[in-house]
N, C-alpha and C positions, 0 to 999 in steps of 0.2 A: 464559466465560458458559455453555457447555454442559458444563462439568466442575465438580465440587465444588471448593471453595476449596483451594488448595495448603496443606499442613500442614508444620510442622517440629517436631522434638522438641528440648526444652530440658532440660538437666541442670544443676542448681544445687547447689553445695556452699558453705555459709556457716557462720559461727560461731553457736553456740547463742543468743547474746544478740540476734542479728538475726532469729531465726526468727519470733517472734511479730509484730513489726512488718511483716515481709515477707508473712506469711500474711494479715494484716489488709489490706495494700495490694492484694495479688492478689485477695483475696475481694471487696473493694469495686469493683475495676475489672473483674473478670470476663473476663479474657483467656485464661486457661490452664486446660486440663483436666488435673488432677493424677492421675498413675498411682499405683496401689497397688504398692509395691515389695516387699511382704512375701514373696510367692512367689519372686521372683527372688533376694532376699537369702538365702532358705533353700536354693535349688537351684542357683544360678549362682556359680561360683568367681570371676567377675569382681567380685562384691560381697563377697568375703572380707574380714573385718575390720569389716563393718557389722552392726549389729543393727537389728531393727525398732523404730522410735521408739515411745515410749509416748504414750498420749493425755494431754492436759492433765489434771492432777489434779482439776480441777473438772468434767470432762466428765460423770461419773456424777451429780454433784449437779445440774448443769444439766439433764440428761436427766430426772431424777426430778421436778424442778420443772416442766418442760415437760409431763410426763404429768399432774401435779396441775392445772396450768393448763387442760389439755384437759378434764379431768373437770369443773372448775368451769364452763367455757364450755358444755359439753354440758348441764349442769344448768340453766344460765341459758336456753339455747335451748328446753328442755322447757316453759318457761312461755309460749312464744310461741303466740298463737292460731292455729288452723288457717288456712292460706292458701287462699283460694278460687281456682278455676281462672282466673277473670278477672284476679285479682291476679298469678298466676303468669305469664300471657300478657303482662300489662302490664309485668312485670319484665324481659321480653325486650326490650321496646322503650323502656322508660324506667327503667333500673336506678337504684338509690340511689347517689348519687355518694359516693365515698370520699375523704376528705381525710387526707393523710399528716401525721403530727405529728413535729416535730423531736425527736430523742432524743440523749442523750449517748452517745459511744462508750465504754461501760464495759468494764472488764476483767472476766473471768469471775467473779472473787471479788466485785467490786463489784455485778455483775449478780445474782449469787446472793443477796447481802444485800438488794438492792432488791426482787427477786422474792419472797423469803420474807416481807418486810414487807407487800407488797400481798396476796399469797395468804393469809397469816394473817389479815389484816384482813377480807377478803371471806369467807373460810371460816368465821370466827367467827360471822358473821351467817347464812351459808348452811347450815352444818352442822346446827344444831338444827332448821331447817325440813326438811332432807333426812331427818333421823332421824324426825321426825313423819310425813313422807310414807311412809316405810318402815313405820312402825307402822300407819298408816291402811291401807296395802296388805294387811298381815297380817290386820288386823281385818276388812277387806272380804271377804277370802277366807273367813274363819271364818263371818261372818254370811250370806254367800251360800250356803255349804254348809248352814247351819242352815235357811235359807229353803227350799232345794231339798228337804231331808229332810222338813221339816214339810209342804210341799205334796204330796210323794209319799205321805205317811202320814196325810193329813188326813181320810181316810174312817174312821179309827179314833178313836172318842171316848174317848181315854184320856190320862191324864197321863203324859208321857214319863219322869217320875221313877220310875214303877213298872216301867219297862222296863230298869232297870239290873241287871246280873248281881249275884248275891249268893253266899253261901257254899254254897247248895244248888241254885240254879236259874240256868239260862242263858236269855237272850232273844236270838233271832236275828231281825233285821228287815232287809227288803230287797225287791227286785223280781225276779219270776220270769216269764219268757215264758209266756204263757197255754197255749201248746201243750205245755209240759213239766209243767203243774200235776198232771195225773193220775199221771204217772210219779213225780213227786216224792213225792206222798202215799203211793203204794204202796211205794216203796223205803224211805221213812222208817218206815212201819208195820212193814215187815219187819225193820228195824234195832231198833226198840223200840216198845213200847206206851205208854211213859212220855213222851208228847208231846201237845201241843195246838197245832193250826194254826188261826190266825185269818186269814181272807181279807178284803181290802179291795177297793175299786173303783178303777180307774185314775184318775189326775189328769185332770180335765176340760180343764185348760189345757195338758197335755202333748201333744206331737206324736205320741208313741208310745202308742197305745191298746191294744197287745197285751201289755202287762206287768201283772202283778197284784201289788199290795203284800201282803206277808205278814208276820205276826208269829208266830214259832214259839217255844213255851215248852217246855223240857225240863230234865231233870236234868243237872247239870254233866258227869256221866260219859258222856253220849250226845252232847254238843255237838260234839265233833270229828268223830264219824261222820256226823252230820247235815250239818255244814258241808261235808264231803267230797262227799256225795251232791249237795248243792245246787250246788257249784262245777262239777261235771260237767254240770249242767243249765243252765248260763249264768246262775246266780243272781247278782244285783248286790247286795252287802251295803251297807246304810246304817248308818252309825255314829251311834247316838243317845246314846252315853255323854256325860255332862255336861249333857244337856238336861233341862229340867223344864218342866212346864206342858203344856196341851193344844196340838195342832197349830195351831189358830187363834190362840192366844195367842203362840206362838213366831213365827208368820208376822207378826203385828202388831208384835211387839217387834223382830224382825229387820229388817223394812221400815223402822221408825222409826230404828233404829240406823244402817242403811245411808244413810238420808237425812241424818242428822247427820254421818256420815263424809264424805258427798259435799260438804256445806257446809264441813267442816273442810279437805277437799282443795282446794276452790276458794279458800279463804282462804290456804292455803299457796302455791298457784299465784300468787295476787295478791302475796303477800309476796316470792316469788322474782322476780316481774316488776318489783317496786320495786327489788330489788337489781340486776336486769338493767339497768334504766334508768340506775342510778347507776354501774354498774361494767363493763358490757359493753365499751365502747370501750377502757377502761383495760386490761381483760383481753386483748383482741385485740392491742393494742399490745405488751403484755408477752409474749404467746404468740409473736408474731413475733420479738421480741428473743431469746427463749429458743431458738426453732427455729434462728435464724441462728447464735447462739452455739454451739448443739449441733453444727451442721454444721461450724462453724469449729474447735471443739475436737476433734472426732472425726477431722479430716483428719490430725492428727499421726501417727496409726497407719499412714498411707500412706508415711511418710518412712523413710529409713534414717538411722542415727546412729552416731557414735563418741562418745567421752567429751566432746569439745568442739565437734563439728560436726554439722550436719544435711545430708542429701542429699534434694533434691526433684527429681522428674522429671515431665515432662508434655508435652502437645501444645499448640501455639499456631498460630493461622492465620498464614500467612507474612507477610501485610501488617501484622500486629500485633506481629511479633517485635521490631522496633526500639523500639516503645513499652514492651514488656515488659522489654527489657534496660535501658532507661532507669530504669524503676521499680525494678528489682532493684539497679541500681548506686547509685541515690539512697538507698534504704532501708538498704542494707548498707554505705553509705559506702565503696564500692569493695572491701569485704572479702568477696569472693565469687569463686568460680571458676565460669564459665559455659561450657557447650558447646552449640552449636547444630548440628543435623544434619538432613538430609533423611530421609524414611522409607526404610528399606532395602527391597530387592526382596522379601526374605522377609516383612517386615511387610505390604507391599502384597498379596502373593500370599495370605498367611494372613488377610487382612481384619482386620488389627489397627490400622489407621489410622482414627481417628474422622472422621466426615464432616460438614462444614458446607456446606450448599448455598449457591450464589452465583447469585442470580437477580435480574433487574430488578424494580422495584416492581410492574408490572402482572402479572407471573407469580408473585410471592411467595405469594399465597394458595393457589396450586395445589400448593405443596409439601405442603399438608395431604392432598390426594388421592394424590399420589405416595407419600407415607409410609404411607398406608393399605395400600398394596401392599408396599412395603419401602423403607427408606432406600437411596439410590443407593450402589453400591460406589465406593470411592475412585478406582478406575481406570475406572469407568463413564462413559458420556455421561449427563448428567442430562437427562431428557426433560421437565422441568417447563415450559420455554418452549413446546415443541410442544403439550403438554397444555393450556396456557393459551390457545392459539389454537383447537385442535380441540374440546376438551371442551364449552365453551359453545355452539360452532357445532353440534356433533352434537345437543346437547340441544334447541336451537332448531329444528333440522331435524326431530327426532322430534315435537316438540309443535306447531310451526307454527300457533299461534293467537295473534294479536296481543293480543287482550284478556287471554287467560291470561298472556301474557308481561308485560303491564303490571302485573298483580296480583303476579306473582313478583318483578318488579324492585322494586316498592314494598316488599314484605315484606323482600327482601334489603337494601334501603337502610335500612329501619327497624332491622333487626337490626345492620347495620354501624354505624349512628349510635347505637344503644341499647346492648345488652349487649356489643357489639363494643368499646366504649370500655374495658371492664374485663376482657375475656376475649379473648386472642389467637386462640383457635380460632374463636370466633364472629366476630371481625374478618374472618378469612379466609373463613368460610362465608358471611357477609353479602355480601362482595365477589363471591364466586363466584355466589351467587344473583342478584345484581343483573346481572352480565354474562350469565348464562343467560337472564334475563328480557328483556334488551335484544336479544339475538340472536333470541329467540322472536318479539318484536315485529317485527323487520325481516323475518325469513323468513315470518312469518304474513302480512304485508302483500303480499309479492311473490308468494306462492303461493296467496293467496285465503282465508286463515283469519282471521275476526274474529267470535268467538262462532259458529263454524261458518259457515253461510250467512245469518246474521242480517240483515246489511245488504242483500244482494240480495233476500231473501225478504220482509222487512217494511218496508224503507225505499225500495228501488228498485222494488219491485213485481214483480220477475222473479227467481225462485229460481235460474235458470240464468245470470243476469248475473254479471259479474266485478267485483270491487272496482276502483276507478280506479287503485290502486297495483299491480295484478297485472301480472307479466310473462307475456304470453299463453302462451309456450312451456313455462312451468313452472307453469301453473295446476294445482294438485293435483287439483281436481275434474274438470278437462277432459282433462289429459294426464298421468296417473299413470305412463305408460311413460317419459316424459322425466324424471320425478322418480327413477325407478329407474336410468336411465342415469347421471344426475347423481350419485346415491348411489354407484354402482360406481366412477365416475371419481374421486370424492373419496376413496373407500376405497383405490383404487390409489395415489393421491398419498400418503395416510397410510401405507400399507404400505411404499411405496418410501423414504419418509424413514426408517422403521425398518430397511429393508435397507441403506441408506446408513450408518446408525449402526453396524449389525452388521458391515459390511465394514470400516469404519474401525477398530473395536475388534479384529476378528480379524486384520487386517493388522498392527496395532500389537503384538498378542500373538503373532503368527506362528502362529496356529491355522489352518493351510491347509485341513485337512480340514473343519473347521467352516465355514470360508469357502465352500468348494466346495458343501457340502451344505446350508448354511444360508441364504445370501443370493444368492450369485453365480449359482447355477443358476436361481433364480426371476427374477432380472433378465434373464438370457438368454432364458428362456421368454417373458417379456413382449416382449422385443425381437424374438423370432422371430415372434410373432403380429403385431406391427406390420409386420415385413418381408413377411409373407404378404399383408397388406392392401395394402401399397404396391408390392411388387416381385414377388410371386408365390411359387410353391411351392418353388423351388430354394433361395433364401436362407432361407426358413422352415425347410426340412428340415435344412440345414447347421447353422444356429444351434441348432435344437432338439436335434439329435444331440449337439452339443458340450455343451449343458446337461445332457443325460442322462448323458453320460460323466463330467462333473464330479460329478453327484449320486451315481452309482454309486461313484466313487472316494472320495467323502467319507463315504457312509453305507452302502455295500454294495448288493447287488442289491435287497434289500428296501426300500432308500431310495426306489425308484421309487414305492412306495405313498404317499410323502409328497406327491406331486403332488396327490392328492385332498385332502390337508390344506390345501395352498396354494389350491386352487380353493374349498374351504370357507371359508377366511379371506376371500377376495375376496367370495364370495356373502354372507358374514355381514353385510356393509354394507347389504344389501337391507333389513335391519331398520329402517333410517332411513325407507324408504318405508312399511313396514308400520305403524310407529307414527304416521307422518304421516297416513296414511289413516284409521287407527282413531280418532285424535283428532278429525279432521274428521267422520268418519262418525257417531260418538256425538253430537257437537255438533249435526249436522244432524238427527239423530233427535229430540233434545230440542226443536229449533225446530219440526219438523214436528208432533210431538205437541201442542205448545202451540197451534199453528195449528188443528189438527183439533178439539181439545177446545173451543176458543173458537167454532168454527163449528157443531159438532154439538150441543153442550149449551148452551142459552141461559143467560146470566147466570152460573150456578154454574160452567159450563165454563171461563170465563175465570179464575176463582179457582183451580180445580183445575189448569188449564193452567199458571198461574204457578208453583204449587207444584211441579208435575212439571218444569217448565223449570229452576227453581232447583236442585231436587234432583239432576237428571241432570248439569247443568253443574258443580255442586260436586263430585259424584262424579268427573266427567271430569277436572277440573283436578287433583284430588288423585291419582287413580289413574294418569293418564297422565303427570303430572309425576314421580311415583315411578318409573314404567316408563322414562321418558326418561332419568332420572338413572342408573338401574341399567344400562341398555343402553349409554349413553355411556361409563360406567365400564368395562363389559365390553369394548367395542371397543378400549379402551386397555390394560386389564390382560391380556387374552387375545391378541387379534390383533396389537396394536402392541408391547407389552412382550415378548411371547413370541419376537420375532425378534432381540432384541439385549440385553435388560436382565438384569443379574445381581442387583443389589441386595444385601440381607442384610448391611448394615453397621450399626455402632452410630453414632448421631448424636453430634456434638460437643457435650459438656455441660460448659461451663466451670465452674470453681469460682467461684461467683458468689452474692452476696446477693440474694435475690428479695424485694423490699420492696413492700408494698401499704399498710400502715398507718403505716409509719415512714420517716423519712429522717434521716440522721446530721447533727448540727449541724456547721457548718463553723467 
């Protein structure tokens, strides 16, 4: 229970004719993580005579069709109307239910033919619409540029057809920062007298009023020199080639054309939406079939082969080995050689064994948090069960407001029952939130937090009174010192569980120095303090000296400095008190401000007070919940895991068909 599931390695050699049905059977059952043998075949003499197996000949075709299917689905999704924030939030709590459709178990060749037929049919309708959308995009860019140029130059009452370069004359049009205008004129006049500069006025609708539109007319031979001068002075050239008519006419024509293009675009989107309504489900089903077949056909490159046989190697959870052997024997009709072996010491030490965590149902969601830090090492103790007890408790201890806990528990339950139905990550997160909320309710009631001091202040008439559910000795508002003592005691229990795990692992691995300097010395120091309280100085001194000797033996003379780290770890649990008091303090402040505003400002004060009350409490629940979550994680990731946890393994990922939209016909 506190260790990952035991794994075994299976090696299979079977005839080529049985490979495909065996791959299909293993894929649908999902019991085996298949190893890639390519590197071993090339480098290990043990595999001499084997070559790397080739992919299924239809793998490339299937992959190409999957990419085309993806492209079509992306196009269909582009027609979806923008989702409002309300709908996004609603989707978390009430997601659209997905119904799986039965599909035939087609061969790669049959699936390729089936997919081509569907993709060609949908693409024949969608492709002309996409082409028109691309044309619209190009035209929109063109007319927006025209509109921008015309607006920038509208202070010139001139037909743009007259501003086109000819055999003798060049026209330079654009925008120049006003601060450079004098320099531009002087430098251009130095370069040539064969030039005329027309100044316009800035566009009244433009945000930048410091640029001046210019039209410069010169002989062709001076155009390059003048352009060089203008570039150095941050001149922005406007290309008027191909434009005709006055600025106002171009603005009007461009605006009308953009409006027409907008209507065309909306019609195209409507057309795509109609295709989407008819074809989306079919395309999603096909996409899943192609992705599954792609994964299934590509796995062949993981195998070794001879002229007549294939070799498959992989990992299976020990309890599933018998079922796996039965499947292999049935599919290959007994025509296979199978070898089952435990992981070697070298594989365990080199962290080559994939890890499947094995936890009871109540702790399963917390694998999400443990894996945020790192997947447990195969030889590690898996701390998920301990985290399942302590994490929500620490969160509730930090927040300690029963009303806030009710809100968090409700949100967690809605996520669990909503999007959690279709997403495993949110299933775990919803369960964790619910448990966090329930612990917060319990600890809030016994320590006196329910919307701060709302009940005593407004319902009981005495802000100093306690809730009927409060345990007097741990009333957070009356006896914070007891909360601190309780936090340190809980912290010591938490740390000593970590020490116990570390001692077990170090003894098992025979890491004596790590044992002496890592856990054993801290346990002895704790025992010495207890002996000092119970029996006096001499037992304390003897035990403490033994602890120091072990510490110096394991970590050297400088290891004595680690004592301060140990003290820091213990004191770190005082954050439970700090967050507990800050939650209650901010909540009490909100209640007090509401009361004062209602008393000091007639009528309007009550309304202002309610707004202040709601704003501070909403901030408090959001900010303090986030802080409680982060600090509860920290107490595990730093103080707890730091004393024994190695992690850094790869999770067990079986060769398995992940189906959402499909199920295979029986």
